[in-house]
PDB file of N, CA, C and O in Angstrom:
ATOM      1  N   MET A   1      24.108 136.717 189.855  1.00  0.00           N
ATOM      2  CA  MET A   1      25.022 136.001 190.529  1.00  0.00           C
ATOM      3  C   MET A   1      25.487 136.241 191.957  1.00  0.00           C
ATOM      4  O   MET A   1      25.348 137.377 192.409  1.00  0.00           O
ATOM      5  N   ALA A   2      26.076 135.202 192.784  1.00  0.00           N
ATOM      6  CA  ALA A   2      26.127 135.314 193.885  1.00  0.00           C
ATOM      7  C   ALA A   2      26.879 136.644 194.815  1.00  0.00           C
ATOM      8  O   ALA A   2      26.515 136.922 195.958  1.00  0.00           O
ATOM      9  N   TYR A   3      27.915 137.334 194.119  1.00  0.00           N
ATOM     10  CA  TYR A   3      28.481 138.644 194.907  1.00  0.00           C
ATOM     11  C   TYR A   3      27.904 139.689 194.108  1.00  0.00           C
ATOM     12  O   TYR A   3      28.645 140.669 194.023  1.00  0.00           O
ATOM     13  N   SER A   4      26.822 139.785 193.502  1.00  0.00           N
ATOM     14  CA  SER A   4      26.468 140.939 192.532  1.00  0.00           C
ATOM     15  C   SER A   4      26.110 142.259 193.598  1.00  0.00           C
ATOM     16  O   SER A   4      25.853 141.976 194.768  1.00  0.00           O
ATOM     17  N   PRO A   5      26.103 143.455 193.237  1.00  0.00           N
ATOM     18  CA  PRO A   5      26.076 143.633 191.906  1.00  0.00           C
ATOM     19  C   PRO A   5      27.356 144.319 191.430  1.00  0.00           C
ATOM     20  O   PRO A   5      27.755 145.358 191.955  1.00  0.00           O
ATOM     21  N   PHE A   6      27.937 143.761 190.505  1.00  0.00           N
ATOM     22  CA  PHE A   6      29.355 144.037 189.915  1.00  0.00           C
ATOM     23  C   PHE A   6      29.190 145.195 188.679  1.00  0.00           C
ATOM     24  O   PHE A   6      28.188 145.065 187.975  1.00  0.00           O
ATOM     25  N   PRO A   7      29.996 146.177 188.414  1.00  0.00           N
ATOM     26  CA  PRO A   7      29.896 146.831 187.391  1.00  0.00           C
ATOM     27  C   PRO A   7      29.950 145.798 186.308  1.00  0.00           C
ATOM     28  O   PRO A   7      30.550 144.724 186.295  1.00  0.00           O
ATOM     29  N   SER A   8      29.058 146.456 185.246  1.00  0.00           N
ATOM     30  CA  SER A   8      29.327 145.042 184.071  1.00  0.00           C
ATOM     31  C   SER A   8      29.806 146.171 182.713  1.00  0.00           C
ATOM     32  O   SER A   8      29.802 147.401 182.767  1.00  0.00           O
ATOM     33  N   VAL A   9      30.148 145.414 181.690  1.00  0.00           N
ATOM     34  CA  VAL A   9      30.187 146.042 180.289  1.00  0.00           C
ATOM     35  C   VAL A   9      29.620 145.106 179.481  1.00  0.00           C
ATOM     36  O   VAL A   9      29.757 143.885 179.564  1.00  0.00           O
ATOM     37  N   HIS A  10      28.857 145.843 178.547  1.00  0.00           N
ATOM     38  CA  HIS A  10      27.973 144.965 177.692  1.00  0.00           C
ATOM     39  C   HIS A  10      28.228 144.493 176.133  1.00  0.00           C
ATOM     40  O   HIS A  10      27.511 143.870 175.350  1.00  0.00           O
ATOM     41  N   GLY A  11      29.662 145.097 176.003  1.00  0.00           N
ATOM     42  CA  GLY A  11      30.189 145.004 174.410  1.00  0.00           C
ATOM     43  C   GLY A  11      31.415 145.730 174.303  1.00  0.00           C
ATOM     44  O   GLY A  11      31.628 146.598 175.151  1.00  0.00           O
ATOM     45  N   PRO A  12      32.339 145.502 173.316  1.00  0.00           N
ATOM     46  CA  PRO A  12      33.628 146.196 172.853  1.00  0.00           C
ATOM     47  C   PRO A  12      33.470 147.856 173.295  1.00  0.00           C
ATOM     48  O   PRO A  12      34.211 148.474 174.059  1.00  0.00           O
ATOM     49  N   ARG A  13      32.229 148.384 172.544  1.00  0.00           N
ATOM     50  CA  ARG A  13      31.992 149.809 172.884  1.00  0.00           C
ATOM     51  C   ARG A  13      31.864 150.410 174.271  1.00  0.00           C
ATOM     52  O   ARG A  13      31.899 151.625 174.465  1.00  0.00           O
ATOM     53  N   ASP A  14      31.744 149.694 175.024  1.00  0.00           N
ATOM     54  CA  ASP A  14      32.007 150.062 176.494  1.00  0.00           C
ATOM     55  C   ASP A  14      33.144 150.168 177.074  1.00  0.00           C
ATOM     56  O   ASP A  14      33.165 150.716 178.176  1.00  0.00           O
ATOM     57  N   ALA A  15      34.426 149.656 176.465  1.00  0.00           N
ATOM     58  CA  ALA A  15      35.503 148.885 177.143  1.00  0.00           C
ATOM     59  C   ALA A  15      35.893 150.160 177.484  1.00  0.00           C
ATOM     60  O   ALA A  15      36.094 150.120 178.698  1.00  0.00           O
ATOM     61  N   SER A  16      36.157 151.515 176.983  1.00  0.00           N
ATOM     62  CA  SER A  16      36.853 152.540 177.258  1.00  0.00           C
ATOM     63  C   SER A  16      36.444 152.846 178.755  1.00  0.00           C
ATOM     64  O   SER A  16      37.036 152.592 179.804  1.00  0.00           O
ATOM     65  N   GLY A  17      35.169 153.511 178.497  1.00  0.00           N
ATOM     66  CA  GLY A  17      34.635 154.003 179.423  1.00  0.00           C
ATOM     67  C   GLY A  17      34.364 153.577 180.936  1.00  0.00           C
ATOM     68  O   GLY A  17      34.220 154.223 181.974  1.00  0.00           O
ATOM     69  N   PHE A  18      34.350 151.659 180.497  1.00  0.00           N
ATOM     70  CA  PHE A  18      34.227 151.043 181.937  1.00  0.00           C
ATOM     71  C   PHE A  18      35.674 150.796 182.487  1.00  0.00           C
ATOM     72  O   PHE A  18      35.937 150.380 183.615  1.00  0.00           O
ATOM     73  N   VAL A  19      36.356 151.046 181.736  1.00  0.00           N
ATOM     74  CA  VAL A  19      38.067 150.973 182.310  1.00  0.00           C
ATOM     75  C   VAL A  19      38.233 152.176 182.942  1.00  0.00           C
ATOM     76  O   VAL A  19      38.815 152.154 184.026  1.00  0.00           O
ATOM     77  N   ALA A  20      37.825 153.288 182.475  1.00  0.00           N
ATOM     78  CA  ALA A  20      38.140 154.744 182.708  1.00  0.00           C
ATOM     79  C   ALA A  20      37.348 154.851 184.390  1.00  0.00           C
ATOM     80  O   ALA A  20      37.794 155.439 185.375  1.00  0.00           O
ATOM     81  N   ASP A  21      35.931 153.986 184.253  1.00  0.00           N
ATOM     82  CA  ASP A  21      35.365 154.211 185.433  1.00  0.00           C
ATOM     83  C   ASP A  21      36.279 153.297 186.458  1.00  0.00           C
ATOM     84  O   ASP A  21      36.698 153.696 187.544  1.00  0.00           O
ATOM     85  N   ARG A  22      36.472 152.173 185.971  1.00  0.00           N
ATOM     86  CA  ARG A  22      37.505 151.665 187.459  1.00  0.00           C
ATOM     87  C   ARG A  22      38.877 152.102 187.967  1.00  0.00           C
ATOM     88  O   ARG A  22      39.364 151.718 189.030  1.00  0.00           O
ATOM     89  N   LEU A  23      39.501 153.014 187.029  1.00  0.00           N
ATOM     90  CA  LEU A  23      40.413 153.891 187.107  1.00  0.00           C
ATOM     91  C   LEU A  23      39.853 154.828 188.154  1.00  0.00           C
ATOM     92  O   LEU A  23      40.373 154.827 189.269  1.00  0.00           O
ATOM     93  N   ALA A  24      38.817 155.640 187.883  1.00  0.00           N
ATOM     94  CA  ALA A  24      38.488 156.425 188.893  1.00  0.00           C
ATOM     95  C   ALA A  24      38.128 156.165 190.198  1.00  0.00           C
ATOM     96  O   ALA A  24      37.971 156.988 191.099  1.00  0.00           O
ATOM     97  N   GLU A  25      37.980 154.701 190.252  1.00  0.00           N
ATOM     98  CA  GLU A  25      37.590 153.993 191.674  1.00  0.00           C
ATOM     99  C   GLU A  25      38.742 153.923 192.416  1.00  0.00           C
ATOM    100  O   GLU A  25      38.906 153.751 193.624  1.00  0.00           O
ATOM    101  N   GLY A  26      39.719 154.127 191.272  1.00  0.00           N
ATOM    102  CA  GLY A  26      40.940 153.591 192.517  1.00  0.00           C
ATOM    103  C   GLY A  26      41.643 152.152 191.864  1.00  0.00           C
ATOM    104  O   GLY A  26      42.629 151.641 192.394  1.00  0.00           O
ATOM    105  N   ALA A  27      41.045 151.632 190.748  1.00  0.00           N
ATOM    106  CA  ALA A  27      41.676 150.296 190.325  1.00  0.00           C
ATOM    107  C   ALA A  27      43.125 150.101 189.859  1.00  0.00           C
ATOM    108  O   ALA A  27      43.220 150.500 188.698  1.00  0.00           O
ATOM    109  N   THR A  28      44.043 149.732 190.236  1.00  0.00           N
ATOM    110  CA  THR A  28      45.217 149.401 189.525  1.00  0.00           C
ATOM    111  C   THR A  28      45.230 148.242 188.395  1.00  0.00           C
ATOM    112  O   THR A  28      45.417 148.449 187.196  1.00  0.00           O
ATOM    113  N   PRO A  29      44.988 146.938 189.023  1.00  0.00           N
ATOM    114  CA  PRO A  29      44.724 146.060 187.827  1.00  0.00           C
ATOM    115  C   PRO A  29      43.054 146.010 187.242  1.00  0.00           C
ATOM    116  O   PRO A  29      42.178 146.669 187.803  1.00  0.00           O
ATOM    117  N   LEU A  30      42.850 145.372 186.372  1.00  0.00           N
ATOM    118  CA  LEU A  30      41.243 145.052 185.804  1.00  0.00           C
ATOM    119  C   LEU A  30      41.223 143.528 186.123  1.00  0.00           C
ATOM    120  O   LEU A  30      42.108 142.754 185.759  1.00  0.00           O
ATOM    121  N   LYS A  31      40.203 143.204 186.790  1.00  0.00           N
ATOM    122  CA  LYS A  31      40.036 141.666 186.592  1.00  0.00           C
ATOM    123  C   LYS A  31      38.595 141.481 185.669  1.00  0.00           C
ATOM    124  O   LYS A  31      37.632 142.237 185.798  1.00  0.00           O
ATOM    125  N   VAL A  32      38.633 140.573 184.921  1.00  0.00           N
ATOM    126  CA  VAL A  32      37.536 140.461 183.937  1.00  0.00           C
ATOM    127  C   VAL A  32      36.803 138.975 184.417  1.00  0.00           C
ATOM    128  O   VAL A  32      37.684 138.221 184.832  1.00  0.00           O
ATOM    129  N   LEU A  33      35.649 138.444 184.466  1.00  0.00           N
ATOM    130  CA  LEU A  33      34.886 137.322 184.728  1.00  0.00           C
ATOM    131  C   LEU A  33      34.806 136.866 183.229  1.00  0.00           C
ATOM    132  O   LEU A  33      34.238 137.544 182.373  1.00  0.00           O
ATOM    133  N   TYR A  34      35.415 135.670 182.976  1.00  0.00           N
ATOM    134  CA  TYR A  34      35.022 134.795 181.729  1.00  0.00           C
ATOM    135  C   TYR A  34      34.688 133.161 181.968  1.00  0.00           C
ATOM    136  O   TYR A  34      35.465 132.238 181.726  1.00  0.00           O
ATOM    137  N   ASP A  35      33.273 133.051 182.530  1.00  0.00           N
ATOM    138  CA  ASP A  35      33.003 131.685 183.195  1.00  0.00           C
ATOM    139  C   ASP A  35      31.433 131.742 182.199  1.00  0.00           C
ATOM    140  O   ASP A  35      30.518 132.565 182.218  1.00  0.00           O
ATOM    141  N   HIS A  36      31.581 130.817 181.596  1.00  0.00           N
ATOM    142  CA  HIS A  36      30.094 130.495 180.975  1.00  0.00           C
ATOM    143  C   HIS A  36      29.287 129.516 181.898  1.00  0.00           C
ATOM    144  O   HIS A  36      28.139 129.165 181.627  1.00  0.00           O
ATOM    145  N   GLY A  37      30.065 129.049 183.153  1.00  0.00           N
ATOM    146  CA  GLY A  37      29.475 128.231 184.302  1.00  0.00           C
ATOM    147  C   GLY A  37      29.545 126.849 183.846  1.00  0.00           C
ATOM    148  O   GLY A  37      28.919 126.060 184.554  1.00  0.00           O
ATOM    149  N   SER A  38      30.287 126.252 182.617  1.00  0.00           N
ATOM    150  CA  SER A  38      30.334 124.829 182.709  1.00  0.00           C
ATOM    151  C   SER A  38      30.716 124.010 183.532  1.00  0.00           C
ATOM    152  O   SER A  38      30.057 123.001 183.781  1.00  0.00           O
ATOM    153  N   ALA A  39      31.869 124.293 184.119  1.00  0.00           N
ATOM    154  CA  ALA A  39      32.792 123.564 185.230  1.00  0.00           C
ATOM    155  C   ALA A  39      31.857 123.459 186.246  1.00  0.00           C
ATOM    156  O   ALA A  39      31.932 122.403 186.876  1.00  0.00           O
ATOM    157  N   SER A  40      30.824 124.395 186.665  1.00  0.00           N
ATOM    158  CA  SER A  40      29.990 123.836 187.826  1.00  0.00           C
ATOM    159  C   SER A  40      28.737 123.684 187.570  1.00  0.00           C
ATOM    160  O   SER A  40      27.753 123.906 188.277  1.00  0.00           O
ATOM    161  N   LEU A  41      28.853 123.184 186.221  1.00  0.00           N
ATOM    162  CA  LEU A  41      27.353 122.774 185.722  1.00  0.00           C
ATOM    163  C   LEU A  41      26.069 124.003 185.855  1.00  0.00           C
ATOM    164  O   LEU A  41      24.879 123.696 185.788  1.00  0.00           O
ATOM    165  N   VAL A  42      26.493 125.233 186.025  1.00  0.00           N
ATOM    166  CA  VAL A  42      25.357 126.344 186.208  1.00  0.00           C
ATOM    167  C   VAL A  42      25.760 127.230 185.027  1.00  0.00           C
ATOM    168  O   VAL A  42      26.715 128.006 185.045  1.00  0.00           O
ATOM    169  N   PRO A  43      25.017 127.052 184.106  1.00  0.00           N
ATOM    170  CA  PRO A  43      25.368 128.081 182.832  1.00  0.00           C
ATOM    171  C   PRO A  43      25.001 129.215 183.123  1.00  0.00           C
ATOM    172  O   PRO A  43      23.845 129.285 183.540  1.00  0.00           O
ATOM    173  N   MET A  44      25.665 130.301 183.044  1.00  0.00           N
ATOM    174  CA  MET A  44      25.427 132.034 183.023  1.00  0.00           C
ATOM    175  C   MET A  44      26.095 132.454 181.649  1.00  0.00           C
ATOM    176  O   MET A  44      26.756 131.925 180.755  1.00  0.00           O
ATOM    177  N   PRO A  45      25.644 133.502 181.919  1.00  0.00           N
ATOM    178  CA  PRO A  45      25.922 134.262 180.757  1.00  0.00           C
ATOM    179  C   PRO A  45      27.517 134.882 180.670  1.00  0.00           C
ATOM    180  O   PRO A  45      28.001 134.994 181.796  1.00  0.00           O
ATOM    181  N   THR A  46      28.381 135.284 179.627  1.00  0.00           N
ATOM    182  CA  THR A  46      29.519 135.985 180.030  1.00  0.00           C
ATOM    183  C   THR A  46      29.788 136.965 178.923  1.00  0.00           C
ATOM    184  O   THR A  46      29.008 136.838 177.978  1.00  0.00           O
ATOM    185  N   VAL A  47      30.825 138.051 178.778  1.00  0.00           N
ATOM    186  CA  VAL A  47      30.956 138.773 178.142  1.00  0.00           C
ATOM    187  C   VAL A  47      31.868 138.013 176.568  1.00  0.00           C
ATOM    188  O   VAL A  47      32.650 137.069 176.682  1.00  0.00           O
ATOM    189  N   SER A  48      31.633 138.476 175.626  1.00  0.00           N
ATOM    190  CA  SER A  48      32.464 137.918 174.479  1.00  0.00           C
ATOM    191  C   SER A  48      34.052 138.300 174.682  1.00  0.00           C
ATOM    192  O   SER A  48      34.631 139.088 175.429  1.00  0.00           O
ATOM    193  N   LEU A  49      34.539 137.264 173.548  1.00  0.00           N
ATOM    194  CA  LEU A  49      35.863 137.758 173.414  1.00  0.00           C
ATOM    195  C   LEU A  49      36.283 138.863 172.931  1.00  0.00           C
ATOM    196  O   LEU A  49      37.355 139.366 173.267  1.00  0.00           O
ATOM    197  N   ALA A  50      35.407 139.413 172.008  1.00  0.00           N
ATOM    198  CA  ALA A  50      35.616 140.982 171.230  1.00  0.00           C
ATOM    199  C   ALA A  50      35.769 141.658 172.207  1.00  0.00           C
ATOM    200  O   ALA A  50      36.846 142.237 172.356  1.00  0.00           O
ATOM    201  N   THR A  51      34.516 141.812 173.368  1.00  0.00           N
ATOM    202  CA  THR A  51      34.626 142.561 174.573  1.00  0.00           C
ATOM    203  C   THR A  51      36.095 142.506 175.339  1.00  0.00           C
ATOM    204  O   THR A  51      36.855 143.474 175.364  1.00  0.00           O
ATOM    205  N   ILE A  52      36.343 141.404 175.876  1.00  0.00           N
ATOM    206  CA  ILE A  52      37.397 141.013 176.669  1.00  0.00           C
ATOM    207  C   ILE A  52      38.741 141.524 175.935  1.00  0.00           C
ATOM    208  O   ILE A  52      39.651 142.052 176.575  1.00  0.00           O
ATOM    209  N   ARG A  53      38.785 141.346 174.699  1.00  0.00           N
ATOM    210  CA  ARG A  53      39.822 142.011 173.817  1.00  0.00           C
ATOM    211  C   ARG A  53      39.940 143.545 173.678  1.00  0.00           C
ATOM    212  O   ARG A  53      40.995 144.113 173.397  1.00  0.00           O
ATOM    213  N   ALA A  54      38.762 144.164 173.901  1.00  0.00           N
ATOM    214  CA  ALA A  54      38.880 145.404 173.969  1.00  0.00           C
ATOM    215  C   ALA A  54      39.042 146.152 175.663  1.00  0.00           C
ATOM    216  O   ALA A  54      39.536 147.233 175.982  1.00  0.00           O
ATOM    217  N   LEU A  55      38.532 145.286 176.345  1.00  0.00           N
ATOM    218  CA  LEU A  55      38.942 145.819 177.995  1.00  0.00           C
ATOM    219  C   LEU A  55      40.132 145.546 178.226  1.00  0.00           C
ATOM    220  O   LEU A  55      40.632 146.061 179.227  1.00  0.00           O
ATOM    221  N   VAL A  56      41.089 144.508 177.238  1.00  0.00           N
ATOM    222  CA  VAL A  56      42.425 144.854 177.410  1.00  0.00           C
ATOM    223  C   VAL A  56      43.115 145.773 176.751  1.00  0.00           C
ATOM    224  O   VAL A  56      44.180 146.187 177.208  1.00  0.00           O
ATOM    225  N   VAL A  57      42.691 146.147 175.780  1.00  0.00           N
ATOM    226  CA  VAL A  57      43.343 147.124 174.844  1.00  0.00           C
ATOM    227  C   VAL A  57      43.358 148.534 175.698  1.00  0.00           C
ATOM    228  O   VAL A  57      44.252 149.323 176.003  1.00  0.00           O
ATOM    229  N   ALA A  58      42.464 148.493 175.850  1.00  0.00           N
ATOM    230  CA  ALA A  58      41.575 150.124 177.140  1.00  0.00           C
ATOM    231  C   ALA A  58      42.680 149.732 178.217  1.00  0.00           C
ATOM    232  O   ALA A  58      43.605 150.542 178.271  1.00  0.00           O
ATOM    233  N   ALA A  59      42.776 148.501 179.202  1.00  0.00           N
ATOM    234  CA  ALA A  59      43.430 148.522 180.248  1.00  0.00           C
ATOM    235  C   ALA A  59      44.912 148.935 179.838  1.00  0.00           C
ATOM    236  O   ALA A  59      45.416 149.903 180.406  1.00  0.00           O
ATOM    237  N   HIS A  60      45.574 148.287 178.943  1.00  0.00           N
ATOM    238  CA  HIS A  60      46.844 148.409 178.677  1.00  0.00           C
ATOM    239  C   HIS A  60      47.080 149.444 178.504  1.00  0.00           C
ATOM    240  O   HIS A  60      48.192 149.790 178.903  1.00  0.00           O
ATOM    241  N   ALA A  61      46.128 150.603 177.775  1.00  0.00           N
ATOM    242  CA  ALA A  61      46.662 151.788 177.420  1.00  0.00           C
ATOM    243  C   ALA A  61      46.445 152.643 178.535  1.00  0.00           C
ATOM    244  O   ALA A  61      46.961 153.755 178.428  1.00  0.00           O
ATOM    245  N   ALA A  62      45.792 152.399 179.608  1.00  0.00           N
ATOM    246  CA  ALA A  62      46.020 152.995 180.943  1.00  0.00           C
ATOM    247  C   ALA A  62      47.003 152.383 181.921  1.00  0.00           C
ATOM    248  O   ALA A  62      46.949 152.693 183.111  1.00  0.00           O
ATOM    249  N   GLY A  63      47.980 151.446 181.419  1.00  0.00           N
ATOM    250  CA  GLY A  63      48.884 151.172 182.129  1.00  0.00           C
ATOM    251  C   GLY A  63      48.449 150.187 183.205  1.00  0.00           C
ATOM    252  O   GLY A  63      49.063 150.158 184.272  1.00  0.00           O
ATOM    253  N   MET A  64      47.320 149.302 182.950  1.00  0.00           N
ATOM    254  CA  MET A  64      46.553 148.300 184.067  1.00  0.00           C
ATOM    255  C   MET A  64      46.886 147.227 183.312  1.00  0.00           C
ATOM    256  O   MET A  64      46.884 147.150 182.084  1.00  0.00           O
ATOM    257  N   LEU A  65      47.320 145.981 184.521  1.00  0.00           N
ATOM    258  CA  LEU A  65      47.404 144.837 184.108  1.00  0.00           C
ATOM    259  C   LEU A  65      46.202 144.102 184.122  1.00  0.00           C
ATOM    260  O   LEU A  65      45.476 144.411 185.067  1.00  0.00           O
ATOM    261  N   VAL A  66      45.659 143.030 183.207  1.00  0.00           N
ATOM    262  CA  VAL A  66      44.775 142.725 183.202  1.00  0.00           C
ATOM    263  C   VAL A  66      44.592 141.009 183.699  1.00  0.00           C
ATOM    264  O   VAL A  66      45.173 140.221 182.953  1.00  0.00           O
ATOM    265  N   PHE A  67      43.890 140.438 184.805  1.00  0.00           N
ATOM    266  CA  PHE A  67      43.576 139.510 185.307  1.00  0.00           C
ATOM    267  C   PHE A  67      42.378 139.130 184.908  1.00  0.00           C
ATOM    268  O   PHE A  67      41.427 139.887 184.715  1.00  0.00           O
ATOM    269  N   ALA A  68      42.391 137.709 184.745  1.00  0.00           N
ATOM    270  CA  ALA A  68      41.091 136.930 184.115  1.00  0.00           C
ATOM    271  C   ALA A  68      40.390 135.536 185.191  1.00  0.00           C
ATOM    272  O   ALA A  68      41.032 134.613 185.691  1.00  0.00           O
ATOM    273  N   HIS A  69      39.421 135.709 185.260  1.00  0.00           N
ATOM    274  CA  HIS A  69      38.708 134.753 186.442  1.00  0.00           C
ATOM    275  C   HIS A  69      38.476 133.596 185.234  1.00  0.00           C
ATOM    276  O   HIS A  69      37.954 133.878 184.155  1.00  0.00           O
ATOM    277  N   VAL A  70      38.879 132.452 185.541  1.00  0.00           N
ATOM    278  CA  VAL A  70      38.330 131.446 184.477  1.00  0.00           C
ATOM    279  C   VAL A  70      38.232 130.142 185.125  1.00  0.00           C
ATOM    280  O   VAL A  70      39.012 129.964 186.060  1.00  0.00           O
ATOM    281  N   THR A  71      37.462 129.226 184.832  1.00  0.00           N
ATOM    282  CA  THR A  71      37.727 127.933 185.329  1.00  0.00           C
ATOM    283  C   THR A  71      37.638 126.813 184.600  1.00  0.00           C
ATOM    284  O   THR A  71      37.617 125.716 185.158  1.00  0.00           O
ATOM    285  N   THR A  72      37.567 126.958 183.115  1.00  0.00           N
ATOM    286  CA  THR A  72      38.205 126.062 182.207  1.00  0.00           C
ATOM    287  C   THR A  72      39.637 125.993 181.592  1.00  0.00           C
ATOM    288  O   THR A  72      40.422 126.930 181.731  1.00  0.00           O
ATOM    289  N   ALA A  73      39.897 125.067 181.035  1.00  0.00           N
ATOM    290  CA  ALA A  73      41.465 125.206 180.355  1.00  0.00           C
ATOM    291  C   ALA A  73      40.886 125.920 178.690  1.00  0.00           C
ATOM    292  O   ALA A  73      41.635 126.572 177.964  1.00  0.00           O
ATOM    293  N   ALA A  74      39.809 125.687 178.446  1.00  0.00           N
ATOM    294  CA  ALA A  74      39.903 126.261 177.162  1.00  0.00           C
ATOM    295  C   ALA A  74      39.553 127.768 177.252  1.00  0.00           C
ATOM    296  O   ALA A  74      39.893 128.484 176.310  1.00  0.00           O
ATOM    297  N   ALA A  75      38.759 128.424 178.543  1.00  0.00           N
ATOM    298  CA  ALA A  75      38.558 129.891 178.919  1.00  0.00           C
ATOM    299  C   ALA A  75      39.826 130.567 179.122  1.00  0.00           C
ATOM    300  O   ALA A  75      40.093 131.741 178.867  1.00  0.00           O
ATOM    301  N   ALA A  76      40.702 129.510 179.702  1.00  0.00           N
ATOM    302  CA  ALA A  76      42.159 130.623 180.228  1.00  0.00           C
ATOM    303  C   ALA A  76      42.801 130.547 178.520  1.00  0.00           C
ATOM    304  O   ALA A  76      43.275 131.582 178.050  1.00  0.00           O
ATOM    305  N   ILE A  77      42.777 129.560 177.866  1.00  0.00           N
ATOM    306  CA  ILE A  77      43.065 129.709 176.348  1.00  0.00           C
ATOM    307  C   ILE A  77      42.640 130.670 175.627  1.00  0.00           C
ATOM    308  O   ILE A  77      43.533 131.320 175.084  1.00  0.00           O
ATOM    309  N   ASP A  78      41.507 131.014 175.415  1.00  0.00           N
ATOM    310  CA  ASP A  78      40.918 131.920 174.986  1.00  0.00           C
ATOM    311  C   ASP A  78      41.345 133.481 175.518  1.00  0.00           C
ATOM    312  O   ASP A  78      41.844 134.321 174.770  1.00  0.00           O
ATOM    313  N   VAL A  79      41.096 133.663 176.723  1.00  0.00           N
ATOM    314  CA  VAL A  79      41.415 134.833 177.650  1.00  0.00           C
ATOM    315  C   VAL A  79      43.061 135.302 177.156  1.00  0.00           C
ATOM    316  O   VAL A  79      43.459 136.421 176.834  1.00  0.00           O
ATOM    317  N   VAL A  80      43.742 134.134 177.225  1.00  0.00           N
ATOM    318  CA  VAL A  80      45.348 134.712 177.252  1.00  0.00           C
ATOM    319  C   VAL A  80      45.405 135.151 175.427  1.00  0.00           C
ATOM    320  O   VAL A  80      45.943 136.209 175.100  1.00  0.00           O
ATOM    321  N   ASN A  81      44.894 134.366 174.535  1.00  0.00           N
ATOM    322  CA  ASN A  81      44.657 134.898 173.125  1.00  0.00           C
ATOM    323  C   ASN A  81      44.258 136.250 172.828  1.00  0.00           C
ATOM    324  O   ASN A  81      44.617 136.863 171.823  1.00  0.00           O
ATOM    325  N   GLN A  82      43.401 136.756 173.856  1.00  0.00           N
ATOM    326  CA  GLN A  82      43.078 137.999 173.821  1.00  0.00           C
ATOM    327  C   GLN A  82      43.884 139.127 174.414  1.00  0.00           C
ATOM    328  O   GLN A  82      43.496 140.294 174.466  1.00  0.00           O
ATOM    329  N   GLY A  83      45.103 138.651 174.880  1.00  0.00           N
ATOM    330  CA  GLY A  83      45.805 139.492 175.576  1.00  0.00           C
ATOM    331  C   GLY A  83      45.890 139.876 177.085  1.00  0.00           C
ATOM    332  O   GLY A  83      46.443 140.861 177.574  1.00  0.00           O
ATOM    333  N   VAL A  84      45.189 138.834 177.731  1.00  0.00           N
ATOM    334  CA  VAL A  84      44.938 138.891 179.586  1.00  0.00           C
ATOM    335  C   VAL A  84      46.713 138.820 179.743  1.00  0.00           C
ATOM    336  O   VAL A  84      47.545 138.340 178.973  1.00  0.00           O
ATOM    337  N   ASP A  85      46.831 139.312 180.693  1.00  0.00           N
ATOM    338  CA  ASP A  85      48.038 139.003 181.550  1.00  0.00           C
ATOM    339  C   ASP A  85      48.457 137.911 182.431  1.00  0.00           C
ATOM    340  O   ASP A  85      49.555 137.357 182.374  1.00  0.00           O
ATOM    341  N   ILE A  86      47.633 137.673 183.143  1.00  0.00           N
ATOM    342  CA  ILE A  86      47.376 136.999 184.443  1.00  0.00           C
ATOM    343  C   ILE A  86      46.248 135.913 184.663  1.00  0.00           C
ATOM    344  O   ILE A  86      45.125 136.399 184.791  1.00  0.00           O
ATOM    345  N   LEU A  87      46.306 134.966 184.711  1.00  0.00           N
ATOM    346  CA  LEU A  87      45.054 133.808 185.242  1.00  0.00           C
ATOM    347  C   LEU A  87      44.949 133.957 186.915  1.00  0.00           C
ATOM    348  O   LEU A  87      45.702 133.583 187.814  1.00  0.00           O
ATOM    349  N   ALA A  88      43.592 134.718 186.915  1.00  0.00           N
ATOM    350  CA  ALA A  88      43.537 134.634 188.841  1.00  0.00           C
ATOM    351  C   ALA A  88      43.057 133.551 189.016  1.00  0.00           C
ATOM    352  O   ALA A  88      42.451 133.629 190.085  1.00  0.00           O
ATOM    353  N   HIS A  89      42.945 132.446 188.559  1.00  0.00           N
ATOM    354  CA  HIS A  89      42.601 131.073 189.193  1.00  0.00           C
ATOM    355  C   HIS A  89      43.557 130.329 188.312  1.00  0.00           C
ATOM    356  O   HIS A  89      44.257 130.692 187.366  1.00  0.00           O
ATOM    357  N   VAL A  90      43.365 129.120 188.937  1.00  0.00           N
ATOM    358  CA  VAL A  90      43.963 127.686 187.919  1.00  0.00           C
ATOM    359  C   VAL A  90      42.695 126.841 187.621  1.00  0.00           C
ATOM    360  O   VAL A  90      41.889 126.435 188.458  1.00  0.00           O
ATOM    361  N   PRO A  91      42.658 126.609 185.990  1.00  0.00           N
ATOM    362  CA  PRO A  91      41.357 126.077 185.688  1.00  0.00           C
ATOM    363  C   PRO A  91      41.186 124.532 186.722  1.00  0.00           C
ATOM    364  O   PRO A  91      42.029 123.936 187.392  1.00  0.00           O
ATOM    365  N   PHE A  92      39.869 124.281 186.506  1.00  0.00           N
ATOM    366  CA  PHE A  92      39.575 123.040 187.218  1.00  0.00           C
ATOM    367  C   PHE A  92      40.002 121.812 186.377  1.00  0.00           C
ATOM    368  O   PHE A  92      39.939 120.660 186.806  1.00  0.00           O
ATOM    369  N   GLU A  93      40.435 122.146 185.165  1.00  0.00           N
ATOM    370  CA  GLU A  93      40.892 120.960 184.495  1.00  0.00           C
ATOM    371  C   GLU A  93      42.196 121.175 184.024  1.00  0.00           C
ATOM    372  O   GLU A  93      42.735 122.273 184.158  1.00  0.00           O
ATOM    373  N   PRO A  94      42.842 120.067 183.393  1.00  0.00           N
ATOM    374  CA  PRO A  94      44.554 120.607 182.958  1.00  0.00           C
ATOM    375  C   PRO A  94      44.711 121.182 181.897  1.00  0.00           C
ATOM    376  O   PRO A  94      44.017 120.818 180.948  1.00  0.00           O
ATOM    377  N   LEU A  95      45.493 122.060 181.757  1.00  0.00           N
ATOM    378  CA  LEU A  95      45.949 122.834 180.151  1.00  0.00           C
ATOM    379  C   LEU A  95      46.467 121.625 179.630  1.00  0.00           C
ATOM    380  O   LEU A  95      46.683 120.550 180.189  1.00  0.00           O
ATOM    381  N   SER A  96      46.658 122.056 178.250  1.00  0.00           N
ATOM    382  CA  SER A  96      47.567 120.964 177.408  1.00  0.00           C
ATOM    383  C   SER A  96      49.082 121.734 177.498  1.00  0.00           C
ATOM    384  O   SER A  96      49.446 122.865 177.820  1.00  0.00           O
ATOM    385  N   PRO A  97      49.650 120.701 177.111  1.00  0.00           N
ATOM    386  CA  PRO A  97      51.157 121.274 176.860  1.00  0.00           C
ATOM    387  C   PRO A  97      51.638 122.184 176.029  1.00  0.00           C
ATOM    388  O   PRO A  97      52.580 122.967 176.147  1.00  0.00           O
ATOM    389  N   THR A  98      50.618 121.925 174.877  1.00  0.00           N
ATOM    390  CA  THR A  98      50.969 122.756 173.673  1.00  0.00           C
ATOM    391  C   THR A  98      50.426 124.258 173.486  1.00  0.00           C
ATOM    392  O   THR A  98      50.735 124.906 172.486  1.00  0.00           O
TER     393      THR A  98
END
């Protein structure tokens, strides 16, 4: 990735420890990256929705808001359905009114 190395989480089981580590570093919100690369035509791996949900649960239990980096309308809907509080960016395509 262009800005690596970022701390990473590999699955839902890692979520609590990942959030605890971010808190120990002084983070107040948690930002997750959910981007398959489809909007930029550069495919890349991303975390599963189950992992995002586990991160949201752990972060909320710690009193943290969760921001999500997304680039598509479908990704925005996916992360909101997992409990993410804020979209860090406006998707490149319009969101459906429904």
